[in-house]
N, C-alpha and C positions, 0 to 999 in steps of 0.2 A: 556177699553182695549179689544183687540181681544181675543176671547176665544181660548185657546189652545196654545197661543204664550208663549214661554219661555222668561225668563229675557234676555238671550243672543240674541234671535231673535229680541226682542224689541229694544235692544241697537243697533243692526245692522241696523234696519230700521231708527232709529234716526240719526245714523252716515251717512247713505246714503242720507238723506234729511236734515230736521231740526226737533227739538222737537215740535215746534209750528205746523208744517204741520202734524205730527203724531197725535197730540192732536186734531187738526181740523178734520182729517179724522175719528178718532174714535168718536168724538162728532157728526159728520154728520151721521156716521153709526148707532149710538145709538139714533138719533133723537133729540139730544140737540141743533143741529144747523140746521136751515132750509136751505135746498139745493135749490138754485135758479140758474139754468144753464143759464137762459136768462140774468139775471142781478145780478151777484154775488156781494156780499157786498165788500166795499173797503178793509176791514180788511182781508177778505178771499183772495182777489187778491194779497194783499201785502205778505201774508204768503206764497202763492204758488209761487209768483215771487221770494221771498227770497230763497225758496227751490230750484228753478231752478238755480238761480245764485250760490247757495252753491254747487250744483252738478257740474256745469260747472267749478267752482273754484277747487273743489276736483279733477276733471278730469285733469285740467291744472297742478295742483300740482303733480299729479301722472305722467303725461307725462314729467314734468320737472325733477322729481326724476329719471324716467327711462332714460332720456337723459343723466343726470348727471352720471349715473352708466353704460353707454353704453360700455365703454372700459372694465370695470370689467366684464360685461355680456359676451362680446366677448371673453375675456380671459377664462372665465369659460366654454363657449361653446367650445373653442379650446381644453381646458383641457379634457372636456368630450369626444370630438371626438378622441383626442390622446389616451386617456385611452381605449376607445372602440376599436380603431385600434390596439393598443398594445395587448389588450386581444385577439383580433381576430388573430393577427399574432402569438401569443403564442399558441393559439389553433391549428392554421394551422401547426405551426412548430412541435407541439406535435404529430399531426395526421400524418404529413409527416415522422417524426422520427419513429413512430410505423410502418408505411408502409415500411420504409427503413430496419428496423430490421427484419420485416417479410420477405421482399424480400431477405435480406442477408442470413437469415436462410434457405429459400427455395433454394437459390443459392448454399449454402454450402452443402445441401443435394444433389442437382443436380450434383455438382462437384464430389461427392463421388461415383456416379453411372454412370457418362457419361462425355464425353468431348464435349463441345459445342463451345469453343473458344480457338484458339491457336495463336492469334495475327493478325495484319493487313495483308490483301492481301492473306491469306492462309486459312481462316475459312469458306469460302462460302459454301463448300460442306460437312461440318461436320455432317449435319443432315441425310446424305445418308449412311445407315449402312447395306445394303444388298449386300453380296458378291455373285459372280457367283460360287456357290459350285461345279458344274459339271466341269467347266473349271479348277478350282484349283485342284480338285481330279485327273482329267485327266493328269495334269502336274506334279502330285506327290507333290503338295505343301500343307501345312497345311491350314485349313479353319479358318479364323477369320473374323467375321462380323463387330466388333466394337472395340473401344479402351479397353473396359473392358476385352474382351476375349484375346486381345493381351497382356495387362498388366499381366493377370493371367498366360498366357503361358510363359512370360518372367520372372515371379517370382518377380514382383515389384508392387507397389501400383499404382492406377490410377493417384494419385497426383504426384508421381515420374515420371511417363511417361509424364505427362503434363509439368513438369518442364524441362525435358530433350529435349522435342520437341518444346517448345514454341518459336515462332518467334519474336525476339526483335531487333529493329533497334538501340536502345540505352539500354545498360544493365550494371548493376553493377557487374555482374559475367560473366565469360566466361567458356565454356565447353572445350576449346582447349588451349594447350600450343603451342605457335608459336615461331619458331626459323628459322635461315637460315643455309644452308649448301652450300659449294662451288660446282659449276658445273664443269664438266670436260672441257667444252668448255669455261670456264671463267664466271665471274659473280657469282650470288648466287641464290639459290632456296628456296622459302618459304615452310617450312614444318609445317603443322597444326596437332599436335598429340592430340587426344582426352584425356580428363581427365578420371580417372578410371571408374566412373559410366557410362558415355556415351560410353567409350571403351567397357565395358562389354555388353552394349545393342547392339552395332554394331557387336561384335563377335557373339552374339546370332542370329542376322539377317543373318549374313554371313553363319553360320552353318545350321540354320533351314529353310532358304528360298533361299538365293542366290546360295549356292552350289548345290541345287537341280534342278536348271534351266539348260537346255541343252545348250551347247555352240557349236560354230563352231569348227571343227577339226583344223582350221587354227590358233586358239588362243592358245598361249603357255605361255603368261605372267601371273603369279600368278594363275595357274591352277594346281590342285593336280596332282602329278606324271609328271609334265612337268617343263621345266626350259629353260635357255638360251642355254643349250646344245641340248635339243630336238628341239629347234627352229632352231639352226644353222645346225643341222645334215641333215635337208631337202635340204640344198643347197650345200652340199659337192660335189666337182668335176664339178660344173657347169661352163660354159664358160662366162656367163654374169650374174652379180648380181646387182640388183637395190634396193637401200635402200631409203625409203621415210619416213619422220617423220611428225607428225602433230603439228601445233603450238597452244599453249594455250589449250592443250588437256582437262585438268580438268575444267578450267573456262567455256569451251564450253558446258560442260554437266551440265546444270543448274537445278534448283529445278523442273521446269515444266517437263523437259525430264525425270527426275528420277521418279517423281510422275506418269507420263504417263506410265512408265515401270511397276510400281506396279499395276496400273489400268489394264494394258494389261494382267497381270497375272490372273486377276479375282477378285482382292480385292476391297472392297467397297471404296467409296470416302473417308470416314473417316480413314480407315486403311491405304490406299495409301498415304493420306496426312501425317499421323503420321510417317510412315516409311520413306517417302521422307525427312521430316524435321529432323529425326534422322540421316540421311545419308548426309545431305548437311549443308553448313555453309557459311555465307558471310565473306569476309576479314574484320577484325576489326581493328580500330585505337584506341589506348589508349588515353584518354583525362582526364585531372584533372580539376574539377570545384568546387570552394568553399571548397577545401581541400579533395574532394571525387574523387575516381577513377572510370571512366566509360569506356565502350567499345562501340565505335560507328561504325556501319556498313558502309563500303565504297564501297561495291559492292553488286550485287545480290547474292542470295544463289547459291552455286554450289558445286560440289564434291571437298572436300579438299584433297590435296595431303598429306598423312600422316594418313588418316583414314583407318581402316582395310577393310571396305566395298567398298572403291572407286575402286580398281582394278577389283573386281568381277563385279561391276555395269558397268564399262566401257566395259568389255567383253560381257555382256548381251546386252547393247545398241548397240554395234558394230556388233552384230550377222548378221543383214541384210547387213551391209556393207561388212562383211567378205564373205557372200555368193555371193554377187555381184562381189567381187574381185576374188573369186574362179572361177566363170563363165568366167570372163574376162581373167584370167590366162589360163584356158583350151582352150579358143578361140585362143590364140596365142602360145600355147604349153609351158607355163611357170608354175612354181611352186610358190605358194603363202603361206606365214605364217605371223603372226603378234605377236609381243611381246609388249603389252601395246600400245603405239602410234608409235612404230617402225615397219613399214611394209616392207617386203622383197619379191621381185620377182626374180626368177632365171630361166635360161634355157640353153640349149646347143647352140652351135654356129649357128645352122640352124635357130633358132628363134631370133637371135640377130638383124636381120634386122627390126623386128617389134617392137623394143624397143620404138621408138618414138610414134607409135600408142598406145602401151600399156600405156605409161605415160600419153598421152592425155586422154585416157579412164579413168585412175585412177583419174586424176584431176577432170573430170566431176562427177564421183561417189562421191568423197570427198566433192565437193561443194554441191551436191544434198543431202548428208547425214548431212549437217550442220557443216562440219569441214573445216579447212584451212591447206594447206600444208605449212610446214616451208620452205621458199625459200632457206635457207642456208644449209638444210640437205637433199637435194635430190642428191643422189650420184649414178653414174653408173660405175661399175667396170667390166672391160672386161678381156679377156684372156691375161695373161702376167702381170696383176696387182695383188697386194696383195688384195684378196677379203675377207672382214670381214662381219660377221653377228652377231649382238649383242655382239661385242667385241671378237668373236672367228674367227680365220682364217679358211677358208673352201676351200682353193685351191685344195688340194688333199685329205686331211683328216682333222679332227678337231685338231687344234693345237694353240699354243700360239705365239704371235709375238716374234720372236727370239731376236730382239734388246732390247725390253722391259724386257724380261726375263734375258738377259745378264746384264743389268743395275741393276736389282733387286738383282741378285746374288752378284754383286760387292758391292751393298749397305750392304748386310749382312756381307760380308767380312770386309768392313770398320768399321761396328759396332763392329765386333769381335776384331778389332785392337785398335780403339780409343773410343769406346763407342757410345751411342746413341745421345749425345749432338750435337746440330747444324746439325743434319741430317734431310733430308726432303724426303717424298715420297707421291705423290698425292697432293690433295688439302686440305685434312683434317688433323687431328692429326696423328702424325707419327705412333703410336701404332695401331690405328684402320686401318689406310691405309695399313700397312704392313700385318696385319692379314687378311684384306679383299682380298688383292692380292693373298696371299697364298691359301686362300679358293677357289678363282677363278681358280687358276692353278690346284688345287687338283680336282676340278670338271671336268675340261677339260682333264687334263693329271694326273690321280690319282698318278702314281708312282713319277713323278717329284714333284707334290704338296706335297706328303708325305715327300720327302727328304727335301724340304724347311721347312716344318712344324717342322720336327725333329731338324733341325739346329737352327731354331728360338727359339724353346723351350729350347734348350741348352744355347743359349745366354741369355734368360730371367732367367735362373737358376744361372747366375753369380752374385755375390754380388755387384760388381761395377755397372753393368747394372741395377740391381734391384733398387739401390739407385738413379740412374739417371732417371729411369722410375717414381719413386715416386716423385722426384722433378719436372719432366715434367708434371705429373698429377696435382701437386699443383699449378704450374704457368700457366697451360693451359688456353686458352680462354674458357669462359663458353658456348661452343657449345656442347650440350648434346644430344645424340641420345637416345630417350626414350626406356626403356626395356619393351617389350610387349610380354606376353605369346602367342605363336602361337596357332591358332585354331586347334582343334583335327585333322581335315582332311587336314590341310595345313601347316604342319611343313616343313620349308624350308630345302633343302639339304645344306650340307656344301658348302660354296662359293656362294650360290644363293643370289640374291639381297635381302636386308631387305624389309619388307612388305611396308614400306613407300616410297621406292625409285622406282618409276615406270616410270621415264623419262630418 
């Protein structure tokens, strides 16, 4: 036996060849068997041949066994691969989840200290947070470089500011209450009244920014200390009065124009974007899907009629147009004023011949400024006609249309005789319409208005009319005018239009 071989090693050698071949090899190694390479003995040849055949046979048996278990081997290989792939996927998923959580944590921290995204198509410039301080200070406007400073000044969190200004094409909530009111000329007008949180933010913008911007002297609509009376007073006793209205006034003033206005003030891209988003809103269509209510944008963002900021923004954006009209009016010896989208030119008889040239010039300016004249609301009133400006007669002095006033007095008499049931005045509810007209008369002719107000209050004090008013309020259609506290500097005078009615 070979020195150093263990029993197991010996068994392995025998198994790989034959027992006889192992013995022959050991006997030859130890000298008990003469080794003759030239002429081996027959027994030696047989032993070695047997061993070779045995090895070939074992090899064939192994190959046969391997072939027999091929499907099992393939299945095992597949299982191994699947297990390895599954483990790799689990590891990748775990790694990605850790990255996601880390990223989410970082994003949460980032959102608490900055605004980096406010929705599609409006977020491109939010990384620009440097304001033109000198320009803002010169204009008397507060300096805010970014959303953090703006939110702090408004007294709200950065998260609340993001919520109120986020641009959504499809949303589950809306910041506006939308309803329709009748137009004087027929049809109905959409009013978009902001909800309390957004309303408070818009009043803050109105008081701290918009009211500080210089306006043209020609602007009278929704300007502190001005009204329809101050607007009409400029045209009393003129021989020709030209009224021109703009069509789709508020939709024309879209998000880009409003943002450009805030940019022009000197505010950074981020602050201008936020302020413009707070002041604009698309028209929304309610949609129900899978039992859930959604609001889907149907137009681009624009100034909503019904928001506190909208009239002030229109006055600012129209500043350039006002100045051009003032120059045009001076050229032809006319006087020019504007109340929201209602523009008025007036002159003495000597300038009446140039009315056509003036109107042509007005059309050119309106087109260049991005507006459109309403074709049905261009009216030229000459000497001998009843000349009205924002509903006030201006022939010789400020006065009320006599026929309308006579009909109103007759209405109050009829209410005193037979009550308020089945009575109608104006396009809206009878109570609001009556009180609105009384306030209008009181603003133009204080004494006559006070007489009407006294008579109306006496009627409302009667028990029979009280009960009819209560019944009328119970059965009235749900058209509600929102009650909104007026801003500190812009409390409307008695009879002045409500803040949402600018058309």
